[in-house]
C-alpha positions in Angstrom: 100.5 97.6 49.7 102.7 99.8 47.7 105.9 101.4 48.8 105.2 105.0 49.9 107.8 107.7 49.7 108.4 109.8 52.8 107.9 113.0 50.7 104.3 111.9 50.0 103.6 111.0 53.6 104.8 114.4 54.6 102.5 116.1 52.1 99.5 114.1 53.4 100.4 115.0 57.1 100.7 118.7 56.4 97.6 119.0 54.4 95.4 117.0 56.8 96.6 119.0 59.8 96.1 122.3 58.1 92.7 121.3 56.9 91.6 120.2 60.4 93.1 123.2 62.1 91.4 125.7 59.7 88.0 124.1 59.5 87.6 122.2 62.7 90.4 122.7 65.2 88.9 125.7 66.9 85.5 124.0 67.5 84.6 121.7 70.4 82.6 119.4 68.1 81.9 116.8 70.8 82.0 117.0 74.6 84.6 114.3 74.8 87.1 116.5 72.9 87.5 118.8 75.9 91.1 119.0 77.2 89.8 118.7 80.7 88.1 115.4 80.2 88.7 112.9 83.0 90.6 109.7 82.1 87.5 107.5 83.0 85.2 109.4 80.6 87.9 109.4 77.9 88.4 105.7 77.9 84.8 104.8 78.2 83.9 107.2 75.4 86.4 105.6 73.1 84.9 102.2 73.8 81.4 103.6 72.9 82.7 105.2 69.7 84.0 101.9 68.3 82.1 101.0 65.1 79.6 103.8 66.0 78.9 107.2 64.6 80.0 110.1 66.8 76.6 111.8 66.5 74.9 108.7 67.9 77.3 108.6 70.9 76.7 112.3 71.5 73.0 111.7 72.0 73.5 109.4 74.9 76.8 110.9 76.3 75.3 113.0 79.1 72.8 110.4 80.1 75.5 107.7 80.3 77.8 109.7 82.5 75.0 111.1 84.7 74.0 107.5 85.3 77.6 106.1 85.6 79.8 109.0 86.7 82.8 106.9 87.8 84.2 103.4 87.5 82.7 102.2 90.8 79.2 103.1 89.7 79.7 101.4 86.4 81.2 98.3 88.0 78.4 97.8 90.4 75.7 98.3 87.7 73.9 95.4 86.0 74.3 94.7 82.3 70.6 95.5 81.9 71.1 99.0 83.4 73.9 99.7 81.1 72.2 98.3 78.1 69.1 100.4 78.7 71.3 103.5 78.3 73.3 102.5 75.3 70.6 100.5 73.4 70.3 103.0 70.6 74.0 102.5 69.7 73.5 98.9 68.8 76.0 96.2 69.8 74.2 95.4 73.0 77.0 93.0 74.1 79.0 96.1 74.9 77.0 96.5 78.1 78.7 93.5 79.7 82.0 94.6 78.4 81.6 98.0 80.0 80.7 96.6 83.4 83.8 94.4 83.3 85.9 97.4 82.2 84.6 99.4 85.1 85.8 96.8 87.5 89.2 96.6 85.9 89.8 100.4 86.1 88.4 101.0 89.5 91.9 101.5 90.9 93.1 103.6 88.0 93.8 103.6 84.2 97.2 102.8 82.9 99.0 105.2 80.6 101.0 102.6 78.6 99.8 100.7 75.5 100.8 97.3 76.7 98.9 97.7 80.0 95.8 99.2 78.3 95.7 96.2 76.0 95.4 93.9 79.0 92.2 95.5 80.1 89.0 93.6 79.1 87.8 94.4 75.6 90.3 97.2 75.0 92.0 96.8 71.6 94.5 98.8 69.7 91.9 101.3 68.4 90.5 102.3 71.8 94.0 102.2 73.5 95.5 104.3 70.7 92.6 106.8 70.7 92.8 107.1 74.5 96.6 107.8 74.5 96.9 110.0 71.5 93.7 112.1 71.9 93.5 112.4 75.6 96.8 111.6 77.3 99.3 113.3 75.0 101.1 110.2 74.0 101.8 109.2 70.4 99.8 106.3 69.1 98.1 105.1 66.0 94.3 104.8 65.6 93.8 102.0 63.0 90.0 102.2 62.8 87.6 101.8 59.9 88.2 105.5 58.9 91.9 104.9 58.6 91.5 101.7 56.6 89.1 103.4 54.2 91.1 106.6 53.8 94.5 105.0 53.4 93.1 102.3 51.1 91.7 105.0 48.8 94.8 107.2 49.1 97.3 104.5 48.3 95.2 102.2 46.1 95.3 99.0 48.1 92.4 96.5 48.4 90.4 96.7 51.6 89.5 93.5 53.3 88.0 92.6 56.7 91.4 91.7 58.0 93.2 94.8 56.7 92.9 96.7 60.0 95.0 94.1 61.8 97.5 93.4 59.1 101.2 94.0 59.7 101.6 96.1 56.5 98.6 98.3 57.3 99.8 98.9 60.9 103.3 99.7 59.6 101.8 102.3 57.2 99.8 103.9 60.1 103.1 104.1 62.1 104.9 105.7 59.2 102.1 108.2 58.5 101.4 109.3 62.1 103.6 112.3 63.0 105.8 112.3 66.0 104.6 115.6 67.3 101.3 116.8 66.0 99.7 113.3 66.3 96.6 114.5 68.2 95.7 116.9 65.4 96.5 114.4 62.8 94.4 111.6 64.3 91.5 113.9 64.7 91.9 115.0 61.1 91.7 111.4 60.0 88.6 110.8 62.0 86.9 113.9 60.8 87.9 113.5 57.2 86.3 110.0 57.3 83.2 111.4 59.0 82.7 114.4 56.8 84.5 114.0 53.4 85.9 110.5 52.7 82.6 108.8 53.6 82.0 105.1 53.1 79.5 105.9 50.3 79.6 108.9 48.0 82.9 110.4 49.2 83.2 114.1 48.5 86.4 113.9 46.4 86.0 117.2 44.7 86.4 119.1 47.9 88.9 116.8 49.6 92.2 118.4 50.5 94.0 115.2 49.4 92.3 114.7 46.0 95.3 115.3 43.8 97.5 112.8 45.7 94.8 110.2 46.2 94.7 107.1 44.0 90.9 106.7 44.3 90.1 110.4 43.9 92.2 110.7 40.7 90.1 108.0 39.0 86.9 109.4 40.4 87.7 112.9 39.3 88.7 111.7 35.8 85.4 109.9 35.4 83.5 113.0 36.7 85.3 115.3 34.3 84.7 113.0 31.3 81.0 112.9 32.2 80.6 116.7 32.2 
């Protein structure tokens, strides 16, 4: 990965946060973005959102928490019960993982990264999302959106192992602001969902298009064709 100047990182942070605040910050897009969300619902939701579209999770959100309103209910449920509720999300193996997680958090959920990572099937993405979006603690969210967006922005090759590479995690650390990290992380998630899509990204309307390695080439090609 290329060396990135702090000035460029600052431009990206400012633009993303302004874009998110202006277009999306005043809207409660999904029920799990409520500031009053209980820790149990917050952590479980972040597990459900892994490798899954937010709109798909939204469809089963109320049903899931009506059926499993607390860790105890979840921990005493069978894998089949849980699977019947989340089956439309795919990744059926998550049913067993969720039951195990329910048992592990029956006495409370830790608020530190190291302790969260010791919970069954909680990785750096779910832990980071839980802390930064729901608990007011700075953390990075190195998910597929971040890999795609940063890969395009800075022009580095994206591979299956990129998400866990030291260089990529260090870039996420450098880019994530110390104060407005919640807004920034939501901006990354929403940019990946709405603009910087896996296929046919909307580069022409992206707030970062004139500082993005991928968009510059894409826009040049577009202009030459018209």
